[in-house]
All heavy atoms as an XYZ file, in Angstrom:
554
protein
N     165.993     39.601    144.912
C     165.423     38.949    143.736
C     164.996     40.011    142.732
O     164.238     40.903    143.053
C     164.235     38.093    144.181
C     163.770     37.140    143.090
O     164.061     37.336    141.916
N     163.047     36.124    143.480
N     165.492     39.910    141.508
C     165.223     40.916    140.488
C     164.102     40.531    139.523
O     163.985     41.115    138.461
C     166.492     41.198    139.683
C     167.514     41.961    140.497
O     167.106     42.636    141.456
O     168.702     41.880    140.177
N     163.312     39.529    139.880
C     162.236     39.120    138.981
C     161.235     40.244    138.795
O     160.776     40.842    139.756
C     161.500     37.891    139.524
C     162.217     36.593    139.307
S     161.252     35.196    139.947
C     160.175     34.884    138.556
N     160.912     40.513    137.541
C     159.884     41.494    137.224
C     158.513     40.833    137.344
O     158.398     39.608    137.352
C     160.082     41.987    135.781
C     161.401     42.698    135.537
C     161.461     44.052    136.198
O     160.408     44.694    136.360
O     162.571     44.475    136.556
N     157.489     41.662    137.370
C     156.110     41.154    137.417
C     155.884     40.166    136.272
O     155.297     39.103    136.469
C     155.137     42.323    137.329
S     153.392     41.869    137.420
N     156.370     40.494    135.081
C     156.174     39.618    133.918
C     156.810     38.251    134.129
O     156.226     37.221    133.782
C     156.739     40.275    132.653
O     158.109     40.576    132.814
N     157.996     38.247    134.720
C     158.690     36.981    134.994
C     157.924     36.155    136.020
O     157.828     34.931    135.908
C     160.100     37.234    135.531
C     160.990     37.970    134.538
O     160.842     37.722    133.325
O     161.804     38.786    134.982
N     157.395     36.838    137.018
C     156.659     36.139    138.075
C     155.373     35.538    137.525
O     155.035     34.391    137.832
C     156.351     37.089    139.235
C     157.590     37.437    140.039
C     157.287     38.522    141.074
N     158.522     38.946    141.708
C     158.853     38.649    142.957
N     158.044     37.950    143.722
N     159.987     39.061    143.461
N     154.658     36.302    136.703
C     153.419     35.793    136.113
C     153.715     34.535    135.298
O     153.060     33.509    135.464
C     152.733     36.861    135.232
C     152.208     38.009    136.095
C     151.593     36.229    134.412
C     151.709     39.214    135.300
N     154.721     34.612    134.441
C     155.062     33.472    133.581
C     155.503     32.259    134.398
O     155.045     31.138    134.167
C     156.160     33.874    132.593
C     156.565     32.746    131.665
C     157.537     33.237    130.598
N     158.085     32.140    129.833
C     157.444     31.485    128.877
N     156.201     31.815    128.572
N     158.024     30.496    128.231
N     156.385     32.494    135.368
C     156.916     31.388    136.176
C     155.809     30.672    136.944
O     155.750     29.439    136.958
C     157.987     31.909    137.137
N     154.928     31.442    137.575
C     153.842     30.834    138.347
C     152.847     30.141    137.425
O     152.360     29.049    137.722
C     153.131     31.887    139.232
C     154.085     32.401    140.305
C     151.882     31.314    139.875
C     154.513     31.370    141.324
N     152.544     30.761    136.272
C     151.613     30.140    135.322
C     152.145     28.777    134.885
O     151.405     27.791    134.873
C     151.417     31.045    134.091
C     150.530     30.402    133.031
C     150.355     31.285    131.828
N     151.565     31.534    131.085
C     152.154     30.667    130.245
N     151.653     29.462    130.078
N     153.241     31.014    129.578
N     153.422     28.707    134.566
C     154.027     27.445    134.130
C     154.047     26.442    135.280
O     153.732     25.265    135.099
C     155.436     27.703    133.553
C     155.301     28.452    132.222
C     156.206     26.401    133.377
C     156.603     28.997    131.683
N     154.386     26.911    136.466
C     154.416     26.041    137.646
C     153.037     25.433    137.923
O     152.930     24.299    138.374
C     154.875     26.872    138.851
C     155.104     26.071    140.112
C     155.564     26.979    141.252
O     156.191     28.012    141.048
N     155.240     26.599    142.467
N     151.983     26.212    137.625
C     150.610     25.745    137.855
C     150.075     24.940    136.658
O     148.905     24.571    136.637
C     149.667     26.928    138.099
C     150.069     27.824    139.272
C     149.744     27.204    140.605
N     149.875     28.156    141.673
C     150.865     28.182    142.566
N     151.843     27.295    142.502
N     150.903     29.079    143.518
N     150.916     24.738    135.643
C     150.507     24.002    134.429
C     149.311     24.639    133.732
O     148.396     23.941    133.286
C     150.208     22.526    134.744
C     151.458     21.785    135.155
O     152.486     21.868    134.476
N     151.380     21.078    136.255
N     149.316     25.959    133.649
C     148.243     26.683    132.972
C     148.768     27.261    131.666
O     149.905     27.732    131.596
C     147.747     27.837    133.847
C     147.052     27.453    135.148
C     146.895     28.675    136.040
C     145.701     26.825    134.863
N     147.928     27.227    130.629
C     148.311     27.859    129.373
C     147.984     29.344    129.452
O     147.193     29.784    130.302
C     147.549     27.248    128.181
O     146.162     27.567    128.316
C     147.753     25.743    128.086
N     148.565     30.093    128.554
C     148.267     31.520    128.474
C     146.778     31.724    128.215
O     146.149     32.609    128.798
C     149.104     32.130    127.345
C     149.491     33.579    127.414
C     150.076     33.957    128.759
C     150.469     33.911    126.308
N     146.206     30.888    127.348
C     144.780     30.993    127.030
C     143.917     30.721    128.259
O     142.927     31.415    128.496
C     144.412     30.018    125.910
C     142.984     30.194    125.410
C     142.769     31.528    124.717
O     143.402     31.798    123.703
N     141.913     32.381    125.276
N     144.285     29.730    129.060
C     143.517     29.413    130.271
C     143.534     30.578    131.253
O     142.508     30.915    131.848
C     144.075     28.158    130.946
C     143.770     26.880    130.197
C     144.531     25.671    130.723
O     145.640     25.819    131.287
O     144.001     24.562    130.564
N     144.691     31.188    131.406
C     144.804     32.339    132.310
C     143.983     33.511    131.772
O     143.230     34.150    132.514
C     146.280     32.741    132.517
C     146.389     34.076    133.244
C     147.016     31.661    133.294
N     144.107     33.769    130.491
C     143.353     34.866    129.867
C     141.855     34.668    130.057
O     141.140     35.596    130.461
C     143.702     34.961    128.387
N     141.372     33.447    129.775
C     139.946     33.148    129.934
C     139.504     33.327    131.387
O     138.427     33.863    131.655
C     139.640     31.721    129.486
C     139.780     31.535    127.976
O     139.842     32.541    127.234
O     139.833     30.364    127.547
N     140.329     32.877    132.320
C     139.972     32.922    133.742
C     139.843     34.350    134.270
O     139.046     34.602    135.169
C     140.996     32.146    134.565
N     140.624     35.263    133.718
C     140.562     36.651    134.206
C     139.786     37.570    133.274
O     139.619     38.749    133.559
C     141.976     37.241    134.497
C     142.668     36.445    135.563
C     142.815     37.336    133.241
N     139.304     37.021    132.145
C     138.446     37.798    131.257
C     139.147     38.757    130.326
O     138.645     39.856    130.069
N     140.326     38.368    129.827
C     141.042     39.196    128.854
C     141.379     38.352    127.622
O     141.242     37.138    127.636
C     142.341     39.794    129.436
C     142.044     40.682    130.633
C     143.348     38.709    129.794
N     141.830     39.028    126.567
C     142.269     38.319    125.372
C     143.627     37.672    125.635
O     144.409     38.163    126.463
C     142.406     39.285    124.191
C     141.096     39.872    123.729
C     141.344     40.831    122.587
C     140.037     41.486    122.157
N     140.268     42.549    121.174
N     143.909     36.613    124.889
C     145.210     35.949    125.020
C     146.343     36.931    124.727
O     147.387     36.902    125.376
C     145.281     34.752    124.071
C     146.558     33.952    124.197
C     146.573     32.778    123.245
C     147.914     32.068    123.284
N     147.984     31.000    122.288
N     146.143     37.820    123.770
C     147.184     38.795    123.413
C     147.499     39.730    124.582
O     148.653     40.147    124.763
C     146.779     39.606    122.182
O     145.567     40.296    122.409
N     146.485     40.037    125.385
C     146.689     40.884    126.565
C     147.528     40.145    127.596
O     148.496     40.694    128.146
C     145.333     41.293    127.176
O     144.592     42.008    126.194
C     145.520     42.162    128.417
N     147.168     38.884    127.849
C     147.928     38.083    128.804
C     149.360     37.889    128.314
O     150.310     37.912    129.105
C     147.250     36.733    129.023
N     149.524     37.722    127.019
C     150.853     37.565    126.438
C     151.691     38.826    126.666
O     152.886     38.750    126.961
C     150.734     37.277    124.943
O     152.000     37.151    124.361
N     151.058     39.984    126.554
C     151.768     41.259    126.754
C     152.295     41.381    128.178
O     153.353     41.977    128.403
C     150.846     42.438    126.427
N     151.559     40.801    129.148
C     152.043     40.844    130.536
C     153.367     40.111    130.645
O     154.258     40.538    131.368
C     151.059     40.188    131.491
C     149.687     40.767    131.524
C     149.339     42.054    131.204
C     148.493     40.108    131.885
N     147.989     42.212    131.345
C     147.440     41.040    131.766
C     148.204     38.819    132.310
C     146.120     40.719    132.059
C     146.889     38.501    132.607
C     145.855     39.443    132.479
N     153.478     38.979    129.970
C     154.675     38.139    130.076
C     155.810     38.604    129.166
O     156.963     38.581    129.559
C     154.333     36.689    129.760
C     153.411     36.054    130.780
C     153.221     34.564    130.556
O     153.909     33.986    129.691
O     152.385     33.968    131.259
N     155.480     38.989    127.951
C     156.519     39.270    126.967
C     156.963     40.722    126.920
O     158.121     41.008    126.636
C     156.048     38.834    125.570
C     155.692     37.356    125.438
C     155.184     37.055    124.041
C     156.895     36.481    125.762
N     156.030     41.643    127.187
C     156.379     43.061    127.087
C     156.436     43.756    128.436
O     156.680     44.962    128.506
C     155.394     43.765    126.156
C     155.454     43.238    124.729
C     154.946     44.229    123.710
N     153.679     44.834    124.054
C     152.488     44.384    123.650
N     152.406     43.323    122.904
N     151.392     45.014    123.994
N     156.173     43.008    129.492
C     156.272     43.595    130.824
C     155.130     44.521    131.185
O     155.249     45.321    132.105
N     154.021     44.429    130.447
C     152.848     45.238    130.781
C     152.274     44.734    132.105
O     152.240     43.530    132.339
C     151.795     45.128    129.691
S     152.349     45.678    128.073
N     151.835     45.643    132.943
C     151.259     45.261    134.229
C     149.737     45.318    134.112
O     149.192     46.302    133.618
C     151.753     46.188    135.364
C     151.104     45.831    136.685
C     153.264     46.112    135.470
N     149.045     44.267    134.548
C     147.580     44.257    134.470
C     146.946     45.390    135.275
O     147.511     45.855    136.261
C     147.195     42.905    135.081
C     148.421     42.071    135.003
C     149.572     43.017    135.109
N     145.758     45.817    134.843
C     144.980     46.799    135.607
C     144.712     46.230    136.997
O     144.641     45.010    137.154
C     143.634     47.079    134.923
C     143.725     47.665    133.542
C     142.338     48.052    132.998
N     141.268     47.126    133.327
C     140.890     46.087    132.579
N     141.520     45.815    131.458
N     139.885     45.309    132.947
N     144.516     47.090    138.006
C     144.317     46.602    139.381
C     143.235     45.533    139.536
O     143.461     44.520    140.194
C     143.961     47.874    140.150
C     144.699     48.950    139.416
C     144.611     48.557    137.959
N     142.069     45.721    138.902
C     140.986     44.737    139.048
C     141.391     43.392    138.443
O     141.080     42.332    138.986
C     139.711     45.254    138.390
N     142.099     43.441    137.314
C     142.544     42.222    136.643
C     143.684     41.574    137.439
O     143.760     40.353    137.550
C     142.986     42.517    135.185
C     143.549     41.274    134.520
C     141.808     43.066    134.385
N     144.526     42.404    138.018
C     145.634     41.904    138.834
C     145.106     41.087    140.016
O     145.649     40.034    140.351
C     146.493     43.077    139.319
C     147.857     42.756    139.892
C     148.737     42.044    138.873
C     148.529     44.023    140.368
N     144.018     41.550    140.616
C     143.391     40.812    141.721
C     142.903     39.443    141.255
O     143.124     38.434    141.913
C     142.211     41.605    142.299
C     142.559     42.731    143.252
C     141.318     43.571    143.564
C     143.157     42.181    144.543
N     142.220     39.418    140.098
C     141.738     38.150    139.544
C     142.907     37.231    139.214
O     142.860     36.032    139.477
C     140.925     38.390    138.270
C     139.578     39.011    138.479
C     138.871     39.150    137.135
C     137.616     39.979    137.226
N     137.044     40.226    135.891
N     143.942     37.803    138.620
C     145.114     37.029    138.233
C     145.776     36.385    139.449
O     146.139     35.211    139.425
C     146.111     37.922    137.489
C     147.358     37.266    136.942
C     147.018     36.182    135.927
C     148.259     38.315    136.301
N     145.899     37.144    140.522
C     146.493     36.620    141.751
C     145.675     35.436    142.274
O     146.239     34.421    142.700
C     146.592     37.722    142.807
N     144.343     35.543    142.199
C     143.484     34.450    142.659
C     143.645     33.214    141.775
O     143.750     32.094    142.272
C     142.012     34.891    142.677
C     141.696     35.809    143.835
C     140.237     36.210    143.846
C     139.975     37.178    144.978
N     138.654     37.782    144.921
N     143.666     33.425    140.461
C     143.818     32.310    139.514
C     145.149     31.595    139.732
O     145.227     30.368    139.711
C     143.701     32.815    138.056
C     144.136     31.749    137.065
C     142.277     33.259    137.765
N     146.200     32.372    139.974
C     147.539     31.798    140.149
C     147.811     31.383    141.594
O     148.846     30.796    141.896
C     148.608     32.791    139.682
C     148.559     33.161    138.197
C     149.631     34.202    137.878
C     148.725     31.937    137.310
N     146.878     31.708    142.500
C     147.002     31.380    143.915
C     148.256     31.988    144.556
O     149.013     31.330    145.259
C     146.973     29.856    144.129
C     146.756     29.492    145.590
O     146.070     30.208    146.312
N     147.356     28.413    146.037
N     148.459     33.265    144.247
C     149.543     34.027    144.866
C     148.975     35.379    145.300
O     147.865     35.734    144.916
C     150.745     34.255    143.898
C     151.411     32.937    143.543
C     150.327     35.002    142.654
N     149.738     36.119    146.057
C     149.289     37.447    146.468
C     149.623     38.469    145.383
O     150.545     38.280    144.587
C     149.966     37.856    147.785
O     151.347     38.056    147.570
N     148.862     39.552    145.371
C     149.155     40.660    144.458
C     150.553     41.192    144.776
O     151.326     41.512    143.877
C     148.088     41.773    144.588
C     148.517     43.029    143.840
C     146.745     41.272    144.074
N     150.879     41.263    146.053
C     152.200     41.729    146.463
C     153.320     40.900    145.863
O     154.351     41.426    145.461
N     153.112     39.593    145.776
C     154.122     38.726    145.168
C     154.262     39.035    143.679
O     155.374     39.175    143.173
C     153.789     37.246    145.371
C     154.784     36.357    144.670
C     156.051     36.155    145.209
C     154.492     35.776    143.443
C     157.002     35.388    144.546
C     155.429     35.009    142.778
C     156.685     34.818    143.332
O     157.622     34.069    142.659
N     153.147     39.156    142.982
C     153.214     39.451    141.543
C     153.927     40.768    141.274
O     154.664     40.902    140.311
C     151.809     39.480    140.931
C     151.097     38.139    140.808
C     149.707     38.337    140.227
C     151.895     37.151    139.966
N     153.708     41.749    142.154
C     154.318     43.074    141.964
C     155.735     43.150    142.516
O     156.392     44.172    142.397
C     153.439     44.151    142.609
C     152.073     44.326    141.973
C     151.274     45.362    142.753
C     152.188     44.734    140.510
N     156.191     42.066    143.145
C     157.546     42.071    143.674
C     157.690     42.734    145.029
O     158.796     43.016    145.470
N     156.566     42.990    145.694
C     156.610     43.624    147.008
C     156.954     42.644    148.108
O     157.442     43.024    149.161
C     155.275     44.315    147.299
C     155.000     45.465    146.347
C     153.567     45.977    146.423
O     152.753     45.411    147.180
O     153.276     46.937    145.724
N     156.648     41.358    147.875
C     157.015     40.302    148.810
C     157.685     39.197    148.012
O     157.388     38.991    146.843
C     155.792     39.746    149.588
C     155.213     40.798    150.513
C     154.732     39.224    148.654
N     158.601     38.490    148.628
C     159.379     37.478    147.915
C     158.746     36.096    147.935
O     159.033     35.273    147.089
C     160.794     37.392    148.516
C     161.617     38.639    148.241
C     161.737     38.965    146.757
O     161.954     38.030    145.953
O     161.599     40.128    146.387
N     157.900     35.820    148.932
C     157.330     34.489    149.066
C     155.958     34.427    148.397
O     155.119     35.277    148.661
C     157.158     34.140    150.539
C     158.461     34.069    151.312
C     159.277     32.857    150.911
O     160.167     32.944    150.100
N     158.967     31.732    151.482
N     155.764     33.435    147.565
C     154.412     33.240    147.035
C     153.715     32.271    147.971
O     154.335     31.360    148.502
C     154.421     32.726    145.605
S     155.079     31.086    145.345
N     152.425     32.486    148.178
C     151.691     31.581    149.061
C     151.395     30.306    148.310
O     151.251     30.306    147.114
C     150.414     32.246    149.563
C     149.422     32.549    148.465
C     148.388     33.559    148.880
O     148.682     34.521    149.572
N     147.174     33.360    148.431
N     151.337     29.204    149.015
C     151.032     27.912    148.359
C     149.663     27.448    148.769
O     149.218     27.701    149.840
C     152.071     26.872    148.762
C     153.410     27.096    148.084
C     153.367     26.997    146.559
O     152.512     26.272    146.008
O     154.182     27.643    145.915
């Protein structure tokens, strides 16, 4: 699977019916920052990545492409 972190973040966010603004608010960043993760392939800082994984209910390893299965 060649999905990048940005693709995984976007796909899971959409699957969870969350807006970019909702995700940004939940992890404490600006919407523009969250948008950069999806559109420009920027990877969140480690502390934010942990929060993001919790909000999206997936593992950090899944977001980074280290594991293929997202937890449900």
